[in-house]
Legacy VTK file of the C-alpha trace (Angstrom):
# vtk DataFile Version 3.0
C-alpha trace
ASCII
DATASET POLYDATA
POINTS 457 float
-11.660 40.329 -1.255
-11.931 37.503 -3.569
-15.469 36.972 -4.919
-17.102 33.516 -3.669
-20.416 32.580 -3.313
-22.016 31.424 0.538
-21.562 27.756 -1.005
-17.920 27.960 -1.269
-17.515 29.966 2.087
-19.746 26.908 3.895
-17.357 24.300 2.199
-14.404 26.261 3.551
-15.787 26.794 7.212
-17.977 23.504 7.217
-20.620 25.721 8.094
-24.777 25.332 7.507
-26.496 27.840 5.596
-29.845 29.442 7.370
-32.386 31.641 7.205
-33.154 31.526 3.937
-29.561 32.457 2.504
-28.847 31.773 -1.146
-25.975 29.427 -1.992
-25.426 31.196 -5.050
-25.085 34.510 -3.744
-21.945 35.968 -4.019
-19.680 37.908 -1.380
-17.741 40.362 -2.509
-16.439 42.181 0.754
-15.865 43.293 3.175
-15.628 41.014 5.613
-16.852 43.256 8.864
-17.165 42.876 12.462
-19.110 45.999 12.512
-22.475 46.203 11.679
-22.927 49.894 10.826
-19.987 49.250 8.477
-21.349 47.048 6.531
-22.831 47.589 2.698
-23.892 45.605 -0.080
-21.735 42.586 -1.027
-20.190 42.433 2.434
-19.923 39.459 5.198
-21.154 40.419 8.447
-18.937 38.462 11.172
-20.704 38.430 14.687
-18.136 38.262 17.582
-19.363 37.636 20.840
-17.779 40.028 23.327
-17.346 41.727 26.422
-19.848 44.469 26.187
-22.055 43.246 22.675
-22.912 40.091 20.888
-22.723 40.363 17.175
-25.496 38.363 16.588
-27.721 40.983 17.891
-26.792 43.044 14.879
-27.367 40.404 12.230
-30.452 41.850 10.577
-29.430 45.634 10.873
-26.541 44.302 8.945
-28.247 42.506 6.570
-30.634 45.422 5.934
-27.629 47.658 5.112
-26.709 45.038 2.349
-24.711 42.288 3.577
-25.053 39.017 1.861
-25.104 36.954 4.903
-23.902 36.631 8.577
-21.243 34.239 10.018
-22.394 33.083 12.790
-22.312 30.717 15.660
-26.026 30.370 15.986
-29.123 30.517 13.817
-30.467 34.673 13.632
-32.560 36.481 12.061
-30.999 37.008 8.883
-29.662 35.209 6.115
-26.424 33.252 7.923
-23.812 30.293 7.580
-23.989 28.514 11.154
-20.579 27.698 12.322
-18.984 25.994 15.149
-16.574 28.443 16.263
-16.644 31.830 14.558
-13.073 33.153 15.212
-12.071 29.793 13.829
-14.136 29.741 10.734
-13.039 33.474 9.887
-9.018 32.018 10.076
-10.130 29.277 8.044
-11.586 31.733 5.551
-8.674 33.781 5.727
-6.428 31.097 4.802
-8.277 29.727 2.088
-8.208 33.098 0.353
-4.264 33.451 0.950
-3.847 30.241 -1.003
-5.866 31.704 -4.042
-3.232 34.562 -4.253
0.268 32.809 -5.578
1.463 36.414 -6.446
0.999 37.913 -3.263
4.253 37.814 -1.271
3.114 38.150 2.587
5.510 40.215 5.231
5.081 39.577 8.889
6.388 42.263 11.464
6.417 41.561 14.783
8.248 43.145 18.016
7.740 43.891 21.397
7.722 47.929 20.599
7.520 49.627 17.290
5.040 46.873 14.948
2.534 49.431 14.402
5.112 52.121 13.150
7.252 49.834 11.181
4.024 47.986 9.540
2.863 51.384 8.192
6.378 52.555 6.573
7.275 49.206 5.137
3.378 49.222 3.639
4.368 52.634 2.390
7.605 51.567 0.846
5.857 48.224 -0.750
3.347 50.591 -2.148
5.736 51.834 -4.491
5.944 48.296 -6.058
2.613 47.390 -6.546
-0.701 46.827 -4.645
-0.604 46.754 -0.957
-2.761 45.591 1.579
-1.674 46.019 5.411
-4.029 46.559 8.908
-5.452 49.572 9.710
-3.884 50.613 13.115
-3.110 47.546 15.033
-4.976 44.969 13.656
-2.879 41.954 14.764
-4.646 39.395 17.086
-6.725 36.600 16.239
-9.708 38.520 14.687
-7.866 41.463 12.860
-5.531 39.520 11.160
-7.700 37.231 9.254
-10.003 40.575 8.417
-7.021 42.353 6.866
-5.944 39.092 4.659
-9.469 39.327 3.801
-9.293 42.820 1.895
-6.560 41.371 -0.618
-7.757 39.743 -4.133
-5.757 39.057 -7.063
-4.348 42.620 -7.772
-2.670 42.621 -4.070
1.130 42.327 -4.775
1.772 42.804 -0.837
0.195 41.501 2.719
1.880 43.411 4.886
1.004 42.267 8.717
1.483 43.214 11.932
1.798 40.165 14.360
1.573 40.127 18.322
1.539 37.821 20.692
-0.856 37.082 23.661
0.957 33.822 24.637
3.118 31.168 22.787
1.981 29.680 20.179
-0.230 32.885 19.115
2.217 34.364 16.465
2.339 30.314 14.850
-1.340 30.578 14.882
-1.702 33.964 12.678
1.415 32.562 10.408
-0.477 29.643 9.526
-3.271 31.697 8.349
-1.045 33.471 5.930
2.457 31.973 5.509
5.226 34.872 5.566
7.841 34.765 2.931
9.877 37.972 4.968
9.684 38.193 8.580
10.867 41.032 10.474
11.649 40.948 14.110
12.266 44.417 15.509
13.226 43.767 19.554
12.211 41.681 22.643
11.336 44.332 25.349
9.232 44.022 28.436
5.892 44.408 26.996
3.490 41.541 28.435
5.991 40.603 31.027
3.680 39.333 33.099
1.637 37.232 30.678
5.224 35.722 29.460
7.095 35.831 32.788
10.293 36.965 31.106
12.446 38.292 28.332
13.462 34.752 26.946
9.998 33.415 26.988
8.731 36.634 24.898
11.491 35.806 22.492
10.494 32.379 22.161
7.156 33.487 21.253
8.411 36.341 19.013
10.770 33.716 17.319
7.858 31.987 16.075
7.695 34.360 13.232
10.833 33.818 11.651
10.368 29.656 12.148
7.100 29.851 9.868
9.608 31.487 6.810
10.396 29.041 3.871
13.800 28.065 3.006
13.401 30.676 -0.151
12.026 33.538 2.323
14.116 35.870 4.574
14.597 36.820 8.141
15.185 40.662 8.563
16.610 40.536 12.070
17.623 43.590 14.538
21.409 43.180 15.020
21.631 45.377 18.096
19.340 42.869 20.225
20.915 39.852 21.373
17.691 37.996 21.669
16.819 38.852 18.121
19.985 37.749 16.563
20.118 34.428 18.300
17.068 33.600 16.298
18.958 33.508 13.513
19.563 29.775 14.573
16.129 29.463 14.261
14.866 29.741 10.908
16.241 28.004 7.681
15.287 31.660 5.516
18.195 33.944 4.473
19.319 36.457 7.408
19.145 40.098 6.693
20.284 42.541 9.528
19.412 45.421 10.347
21.031 48.368 13.318
23.191 50.399 13.992
26.148 47.445 14.708
28.590 47.929 12.106
28.172 44.399 11.108
24.625 45.069 9.923
23.736 45.060 6.455
21.377 47.911 6.304
22.189 50.413 9.077
22.382 53.925 10.322
25.634 56.242 9.901
26.281 59.495 11.135
23.131 59.811 13.285
21.578 63.355 14.524
18.577 64.681 16.032
17.038 68.198 15.137
15.982 70.558 17.750
12.542 69.346 17.442
13.856 65.351 18.143
13.689 63.772 14.817
16.394 62.072 13.501
18.977 62.227 10.322
21.243 59.793 9.318
23.224 58.182 6.487
21.203 54.967 5.494
24.231 52.699 4.304
22.999 49.264 2.285
24.956 46.488 0.735
24.914 48.536 -2.753
25.223 52.083 -1.417
23.768 54.996 0.665
21.398 57.790 0.998
20.190 60.715 3.358
17.437 60.062 5.458
15.924 62.923 7.159
12.883 61.700 9.379
9.556 63.837 9.961
8.845 61.233 12.599
9.563 62.058 16.367
12.077 60.401 18.630
15.774 58.287 18.299
13.953 55.272 18.700
12.236 55.516 15.492
15.505 54.960 13.707
15.205 51.472 14.538
11.671 51.319 12.853
12.641 53.008 9.942
16.139 51.045 9.752
13.630 47.897 9.684
11.622 48.706 6.697
14.092 49.940 4.757
16.036 46.475 5.076
12.790 44.522 4.564
12.047 46.641 1.203
15.816 46.423 0.173
14.956 42.760 0.141
12.143 43.279 -1.842
13.775 44.957 -4.521
13.592 48.792 -3.600
17.097 50.800 -4.263
18.622 52.544 -1.522
17.652 56.103 -2.964
14.257 55.421 -3.650
13.873 53.666 0.093
15.901 57.011 2.015
13.362 59.577 -0.334
10.015 57.889 0.933
10.913 57.331 4.177
12.224 61.334 4.684
8.618 61.941 3.400
6.795 59.297 6.050
4.578 60.598 8.875
2.821 58.908 11.287
-0.018 57.204 9.870
-1.461 55.465 13.039
-3.062 57.470 15.762
-1.513 58.463 19.135
1.841 57.437 18.578
4.224 60.179 18.829
1.610 62.457 17.509
2.956 65.696 18.199
0.853 68.855 17.672
1.534 72.902 18.353
-1.416 74.735 19.642
-1.814 78.315 18.324
-0.448 79.657 21.371
2.333 77.620 21.131
2.234 74.486 23.589
3.527 71.327 22.107
1.255 68.245 22.617
2.964 64.859 22.638
0.224 62.084 22.078
1.713 58.877 22.262
-1.064 57.299 24.473
-1.696 54.316 22.387
0.294 52.024 24.438
3.043 51.906 26.949
5.742 49.265 28.692
9.054 49.971 30.199
11.096 50.505 26.717
8.323 52.927 25.351
8.397 55.039 28.662
12.169 55.631 28.472
12.346 56.477 24.748
9.282 58.836 25.086
11.056 61.094 28.211
14.328 60.922 26.114
11.748 62.808 23.287
10.618 65.114 25.841
14.046 66.064 26.917
15.086 66.838 23.204
11.942 68.374 21.793
11.304 69.990 25.199
14.831 71.778 25.932
14.613 74.885 27.498
10.941 75.138 27.743
8.722 74.151 30.798
7.837 70.481 30.634
5.161 68.623 31.793
3.420 64.645 31.655
0.782 62.933 32.116
1.233 58.987 32.442
-0.651 55.839 34.305
0.863 52.725 36.071
1.993 49.935 33.373
-0.183 46.767 33.128
0.975 43.321 32.445
4.342 43.128 33.898
3.909 40.287 36.519
6.012 39.749 39.690
8.044 42.504 38.703
5.219 45.193 38.049
5.851 47.243 41.247
9.964 47.413 40.414
9.335 48.456 36.798
6.624 50.917 37.676
8.821 52.406 40.567
11.255 52.548 37.403
8.837 54.765 35.877
8.492 57.119 38.283
11.977 57.694 38.571
12.352 58.380 34.623
9.859 61.330 35.247
11.340 62.364 38.434
14.784 62.782 36.240
13.147 64.501 33.198
12.974 68.074 34.722
9.511 68.523 34.671
7.850 71.320 36.108
4.706 69.238 36.841
3.542 65.695 36.918
0.147 64.082 36.756
-0.281 60.195 37.833
-3.627 58.714 36.211
-5.319 55.940 37.906
-6.027 53.729 41.347
-3.004 51.589 40.538
-0.476 54.254 40.928
1.274 53.462 44.114
4.554 52.153 42.652
4.544 55.210 40.222
4.119 57.345 42.506
6.937 55.632 44.967
9.266 56.286 42.187
8.454 59.907 41.335
9.122 60.947 45.451
10.493 64.536 44.977
9.153 65.242 41.843
6.286 67.728 41.154
3.752 65.130 41.106
0.156 65.112 41.391
-1.933 61.648 42.114
-5.522 61.936 40.071
-7.929 59.428 39.526
-8.983 59.605 35.956
-7.940 61.561 32.742
-10.463 64.347 32.739
-9.289 65.332 36.069
-5.270 65.603 34.508
-6.800 67.571 31.515
-8.298 70.129 33.732
-5.641 70.496 35.975
-3.041 70.533 33.412
-5.047 73.144 31.268
-4.843 75.377 34.072
-1.487 75.290 34.500
-0.091 75.739 30.744
1.628 78.807 29.280
2.715 79.519 25.949
5.789 77.518 25.196
5.246 74.520 27.480
5.990 71.194 26.201
3.186 67.962 27.286
4.162 64.643 26.982
0.729 61.943 27.737
1.926 58.545 27.574
0.196 55.396 28.897
-1.218 51.912 28.742
-3.955 51.789 26.467
-6.435 50.534 28.983
-6.055 54.032 31.129
-7.378 56.164 28.019
-4.714 59.046 28.419
-5.589 59.812 24.896
-8.916 62.128 25.952
-5.835 64.097 27.763
-4.421 65.210 24.873
-7.997 65.451 22.898
-8.788 67.670 25.870
-5.694 69.898 25.485
-6.277 70.354 21.756
-9.581 71.311 22.188
-11.358 67.771 22.335
-13.301 66.508 25.508
-11.671 64.158 27.818
-14.841 62.263 29.545
LINES 1 458
457 0 1 2 3 4 5 6 7 8 9 10 11 12 13 14 15 16 17 18 19 20 21 22 23 24 25 26 27 28 29 30 31 32 33 34 35 36 37 38 39 40 41 42 43 44 45 46 47 48 49 50 51 52 53 54 55 56 57 58 59 60 61 62 63 64 65 66 67 68 69 70 71 72 73 74 75 76 77 78 79 80 81 82 83 84 85 86 87 88 89 90 91 92 93 94 95 96 97 98 99 100 101 102 103 104 105 106 107 108 109 110 111 112 113 114 115 116 117 118 119 120 121 122 123 124 125 126 127 128 129 130 131 132 133 134 135 136 137 138 139 140 141 142 143 144 145 146 147 148 149 150 151 152 153 154 155 156 157 158 159 160 161 162 163 164 165 166 167 168 169 170 171 172 173 174 175 176 177 178 179 180 181 182 183 184 185 186 187 188 189 190 191 192 193 194 195 196 197 198 199 200 201 202 203 204 205 206 207 208 209 210 211 212 213 214 215 216 217 218 219 220 221 222 223 224 225 226 227 228 229 230 231 232 233 234 235 236 237 238 239 240 241 242 243 244 245 246 247 248 249 250 251 252 253 254 255 256 257 258 259 260 261 262 263 264 265 266 267 268 269 270 271 272 273 274 275 276 277 278 279 280 281 282 283 284 285 286 287 288 289 290 291 292 293 294 295 296 297 298 299 300 301 302 303 304 305 306 307 308 309 310 311 312 313 314 315 316 317 318 319 320 321 322 323 324 325 326 327 328 329 330 331 332 333 334 335 336 337 338 339 340 341 342 343 344 345 346 347 348 349 350 351 352 353 354 355 356 357 358 359 360 361 362 363 364 365 366 367 368 369 370 371 372 373 374 375 376 377 378 379 380 381 382 383 384 385 386 387 388 389 390 391 392 393 394 395 396 397 398 399 400 401 402 403 404 405 406 407 408 409 410 411 412 413 414 415 416 417 418 419 420 421 422 423 424 425 426 427 428 429 430 431 432 433 434 435 436 437 438 439 440 441 442 443 444 445 446 447 448 449 450 451 452 453 454 455 456
């Protein structure tokens, strides 16, 4: 973070100092919302959540070294009182970016693959200069500015992930950190119930390219018609990636090994190089191409891009984590989140990695699909039924559509992750492979953890 005295932060956020806060005291970072992570020089942001109110932990944060608390009401500690904490956080982040003219902001959005692409791209930009990127999926109105506030005068790149829960959300995030490069991966069915249709999702995702300046670059997926159409919504230059022949950065001569890892020739306007991924699933190629196209636009040569991508391994948890137990059982933990498109990709990977092996899966009903929820969840059940499974566990009280779609498969309905883990553990034999995949709210990562020696509770 750029060091700022409390008086300057108060000016930026239109806040009032209270609790004996010293206006000359300097916040050097980090800016955080977890009082347990407070350290000397930090600023604690008191967020009122569903389960806890950060204001109750203000004194604890300051005892640990926080300079002050950004709060919506006075607390028993030095504080800066503002009308709305989240708005003030955004204002502070925007003011920070404005003081970093040497920093290039890169935004990544899409219905699926944002976090993987962001991780890959941050790895590539790190070869050019100091890079800040979100931890995991810090991509909303709180995580986004917290990530931005980690930047300082040495930061060359801010690689940011932008999510949309409603129209206008991505536009709001781009005002905090105006992007110079915008990457749009795809328009799928995630949050279909929130938006009402894929066209509405495309409208929301396209807010990223609308925010680009005329001297910026929109990196768009040539294989997705709804993303292709976004070229008309930006003044920026367009760079295409994908498998299409007219994509400037594309994959040629693709193949999968027995573990479901792709190899291909990375073709760019200035040459080509071979890539051999350590990431699992054919769907990872799309993410890799997006990161490669953005890095190419930022000046990295194709040989360097291909070499670095060939070294990359999953950085964020519970996204196609493939672990081989000592007894030969393979656990695919893809439990961070799920939608119909990512479910299909996961089962395709299971089919490749589980060839000539007994295959099991633990899944849960998908959320936020609106009026199409039952139909799409029945489709998920059919995917499972067609996957050649030895056993399928469907978790949760809302699983009836999935069960209907999986009719005829060896399916078991259980109330929670612990039940699935216990029953599955008793069935596994050396050489088996297990896919664990579901929406974040289902908590299915606990199944994978239990199968790998942890606790499913």
